[in-house]
C-alpha positions as CSV (number, residue, x, y, z in Angstrom):
1,M,-33.8,-4.5,55.7
2,N,-30.9,-6.2,57.5
3,E,-27.9,-3.8,57.2
4,Q,-25.5,-6.5,56.2
5,L,-27.9,-7.7,53.5
6,R,-28.3,-4.2,52.2
7,L,-24.5,-3.8,52.1
8,L,-24.2,-7.1,50.2
9,R,-26.7,-5.9,47.6
10,E,-24.9,-2.5,47.3
11,L,-21.6,-4.3,47.0
12,Q,-22.9,-6.5,44.1
13,D,-24.3,-3.4,42.3
14,V,-20.9,-1.7,42.6
15,D,-19.1,-4.8,41.4
16,L,-21.4,-5.1,38.4
17,Q,-20.7,-1.4,37.6
18,L,-17.0,-2.0,38.0
19,K,-17.2,-4.9,35.6
20,A,-19.0,-2.8,33.0
21,I,-16.5,0.1,33.4
22,E,-13.5,-2.2,33.0
23,A,-15.1,-3.8,29.9
24,D,-15.5,-0.3,28.4
25,K,-11.9,0.5,29.2
26,E,-10.8,-2.5,27.3
27,R,-13.2,-1.8,24.5
28,Y,-12.3,1.8,23.9
29,P,-8.7,1.2,22.8
30,L,-9.9,-1.5,20.4
31,E,-12.4,0.9,18.9
32,M,-9.6,3.5,18.5
33,K,-7.5,0.9,16.8
34,N,-10.4,0.0,14.4
35,L,-10.9,3.6,13.5
36,D,-7.1,4.1,12.8
37,E,-7.1,0.9,10.7
38,K,-10.2,2.0,8.7
39,L,-8.6,5.4,8.0
40,A,-5.3,3.8,7.1
41,S,-7.2,1.5,4.6
42,E,-8.8,4.5,2.9
43,K,-5.5,6.3,2.7
44,E,-3.9,3.3,1.2
45,M,-6.6,3.1,-1.5
46,S,-6.2,6.8,-2.2
47,K,-2.4,6.3,-2.5
48,K,-2.8,3.4,-4.9
49,K,-5.0,5.4,-7.2
50,K,-2.6,8.3,-7.2
51,E,0.3,5.9,-7.9
52,R,-1.7,4.4,-10.8
53,I,-2.4,7.8,-12.2
54,E,1.3,8.8,-12.0
55,L,2.3,5.5,-13.7
56,L,-0.1,6.0,-16.5
57,E,1.0,9.6,-17.0
58,R,4.6,8.3,-17.4
59,E,3.4,5.7,-19.8
60,R,1.5,8.3,-21.8
61,R,4.5,10.5,-22.1
62,Q,6.6,7.6,-23.2
63,K,4.1,6.6,-25.9
64,E,3.8,10.2,-27.0
65,G,7.6,10.3,-27.4
66,D,7.5,7.1,-29.3
67,L,4.7,8.6,-31.5
68,E,6.9,11.5,-32.4
69,L,9.8,9.2,-33.4
70,E,7.4,7.1,-35.5
71,Q,6.1,10.3,-37.2
72,E,9.7,11.3,-38.0
73,R,10.4,7.8,-39.5
74,I,7.3,8.2,-41.7
75,K,8.5,11.6,-42.9
76,R,12.0,10.3,-43.7
77,A,10.6,7.3,-45.5
78,Q,8.3,9.5,-47.5
79,S,11.1,11.8,-48.5
80,K,13.0,8.8,-49.9
81,L,10.2,8.1,-52.4
82,Y,11.7,10.8,-54.7
83,D,15.1,9.2,-54.7
84,V,14.3,5.5,-55.4
85,K,15.4,4.3,-58.9
86,T,13.4,1.1,-59.3
87,N,9.7,0.1,-58.9
88,K,10.7,-2.7,-56.5
89,E,12.5,-0.2,-54.2
90,Y,9.4,2.1,-54.5
91,Q,7.0,-0.6,-53.5
92,A,9.2,-1.7,-50.6
93,L,9.3,1.8,-49.4
94,L,5.5,2.2,-49.7
95,T,5.1,-1.0,-47.7
96,E,7.5,0.3,-45.0
97,I,5.6,3.6,-44.8
98,E,2.2,1.8,-44.5
99,T,3.6,-0.4,-41.7
100,L,4.9,2.7,-39.9
101,K,1.5,4.4,-40.3
102,E,-0.2,1.3,-38.8
103,V,2.2,1.4,-35.8
104,R,1.5,5.1,-35.4
105,S,-2.2,4.5,-35.6
106,Q,-2.0,1.8,-32.9
107,R,0.1,4.1,-30.7
108,E,-2.5,6.9,-31.0
109,I,-5.2,4.4,-29.9
110,E,-3.1,3.3,-26.9
111,I,-2.5,7.0,-25.9
112,L,-6.2,7.7,-26.1
113,E,-7.1,4.6,-24.0
114,I,-4.5,5.7,-21.4
115,M,-5.9,9.2,-21.4
116,D,-9.4,7.9,-20.9
117,E,-8.2,5.7,-18.0
118,I,-6.4,8.6,-16.5
119,D,-9.5,10.8,-16.7
120,E,-11.6,8.1,-15.0
121,L,-9.0,7.5,-12.3
122,K,-8.7,11.2,-11.6
123,K,-12.4,11.4,-11.1
124,E,-12.3,8.5,-8.8
125,Y,-9.3,9.9,-7.0
126,R,-11.1,13.2,-6.4
127,E,-14.1,11.4,-4.9
128,V,-11.9,9.2,-2.7
129,E,-10.0,12.3,-1.5
130,K,-13.2,14.1,-0.7
131,A,-14.6,11.0,1.2
132,L,-11.2,10.7,2.9
133,L,-11.4,14.2,4.3
134,E,-14.9,13.6,5.5
135,M,-13.8,10.4,7.1
136,E,-10.8,12.0,8.8
137,E,-13.1,14.7,10.3
138,R,-15.6,12.1,11.4
139,I,-13.0,9.7,12.9
140,G,-11.3,12.6,14.6
141,E,-14.5,13.5,16.3
142,E,-15.2,9.8,17.2
143,K,-11.7,9.5,18.6
144,K,-12.1,12.7,20.6
145,Q,-15.3,11.3,22.1
146,L,-13.6,8.0,22.9
147,E,-10.7,9.8,24.6
148,E,-13.3,11.6,26.7
149,S,-15.0,8.3,27.5
150,I,-11.7,6.8,28.5
151,G,-11.0,9.7,30.9
152,K,-14.5,9.4,32.4
153,A,-14.2,5.6,32.7
154,G,-10.9,6.1,34.6
155,G,-12.5,8.6,37.0
156,A,-15.6,6.3,37.5
157,L,-13.4,3.3,38.1
158,T,-11.5,5.2,40.9
159,S,-14.7,6.4,42.4
160,K,-16.4,2.9,42.4
161,K,-13.3,1.2,43.8
162,R,-13.3,3.7,46.6
163,K,-16.9,3.0,47.3
164,R,-16.3,-0.7,47.2
165,T,-13.6,-0.4,49.8
166,M,-15.9,1.6,52.1
167,I,-18.6,-1.1,51.8
168,T,-16.3,-4.0,52.4
169,K,-15.0,-2.4,55.6
170,K,-18.6,-2.5,56.9
171,L,-19.2,-6.1,56.0
172,S,-18.3,-9.0,58.4
173,P,-15.3,-11.0,57.3
174,E,-17.5,-14.2,57.1
175,L,-20.1,-12.6,54.8
176,M,-17.3,-11.0,52.7
177,G,-15.7,-14.4,52.3
178,L,-19.0,-16.0,51.3
179,Y,-19.7,-13.2,48.8
180,Q,-16.3,-13.6,47.2
181,T,-16.7,-17.4,46.9
182,L,-20.2,-17.1,45.4
183,K,-19.1,-14.3,43.0
184,E,-16.2,-16.5,41.7
185,K,-18.3,-19.7,41.4
186,R,-21.8,-18.3,40.5
187,R,-21.0,-14.8,39.1
188,T,-23.8,-13.4,41.1
189,A,-23.8,-13.8,44.9
190,V,-27.0,-11.9,45.9
191,V,-30.3,-12.7,44.1
192,P,-34.0,-12.0,44.6
193,A,-36.5,-14.6,45.6
194,R,-39.7,-14.4,43.4
195,F,-42.7,-16.6,43.1
196,G,-41.3,-18.8,45.9
197,A,-38.2,-19.6,43.9
198,C,-34.5,-18.5,43.9
199,Q,-33.9,-16.4,40.8
200,G,-30.3,-17.6,40.6
201,C,-31.0,-21.3,40.1
202,N,-34.8,-21.2,39.7
203,V,-35.2,-23.9,42.4
204,R,-38.3,-23.7,44.7
205,I,-37.6,-22.4,48.2
206,P,-39.3,-24.1,51.2
207,P,-42.4,-22.1,52.2
208,Q,-41.1,-21.3,55.7
209,M,-37.7,-20.1,54.4
210,F,-39.5,-18.0,51.7
211,N,-41.5,-16.3,54.4
212,E,-38.2,-15.5,56.3
213,V,-36.7,-14.2,53.0
214,Q,-39.7,-11.8,52.6
215,R,-38.9,-10.2,55.9
216,N,-35.3,-9.2,54.8
217,E,-34.2,-9.4,58.4
218,A,-31.6,-12.1,58.2
219,I,-29.0,-13.5,55.9
220,I,-30.6,-16.5,54.2
221,V,-28.9,-18.6,51.5
222,C,-30.6,-20.7,48.8
223,P,-30.6,-24.4,49.9
224,S,-29.7,-25.3,46.3
225,C,-27.1,-22.9,45.0
226,N,-26.1,-21.2,48.3
227,R,-26.7,-17.7,46.9
228,I,-27.7,-15.0,49.3
229,L,-31.5,-14.3,49.0
230,Y,-33.5,-11.1,49.4
231,W,-37.1,-10.0,48.9
232,E,-37.8,-6.9,46.8
233,D,-41.5,-6.1,47.2
234,S,-41.3,-2.9,45.1
235,I,-41.1,-5.0,42.0
236,D,-44.3,-5.4,40.0
237,Y,-44.5,-9.1,39.1
238,R,-47.7,-8.9,37.0
């Protein structure tokens, strides 16, 4: 194979590898950010459940305090029954006691409902905390792997750039200029010719030119897209 053609193919391979490495280097920080956001979201959910439990506990204690006061009011009202002088006063006091008992009963129901909700939330909170610990371990491992990948990508990037520099020094300025132009315009500058056609634009190549491409002895460009052509007879086209 023509040495300059071989170098062009090698240069394109290196550039494609560089592009993939750079894409990974951009992707890794985003993945790290997504992991942090996912963990933060779970922590926020856990925090809200804990705050809700604490709020309900305060509300329960407040209602239990109110219940004790209402119980005292009932006792005081009941003790007055022995001191009333008229039936009217007696009936009024009975009505007051009955009202206080209804309030007390409602308060007890509210306390029980709060306690049920607290029990359910505590159960959910324990499950969330357990899942959170597992997530922290998993995300910690994933972040560790990402950090290792970032380090490897940095090393690979330096190595590939060094290799690219070595290749470009061996290429003629004219071919290097053509390669860069095609790379910017066509994305790929060097493409195989198969079945008598350029694999960059799929346009048929004149038979005589295709024969020359198959020799891989000269720099030949596609008459349609101007990409640099090569023949790769090791490929099985069946």
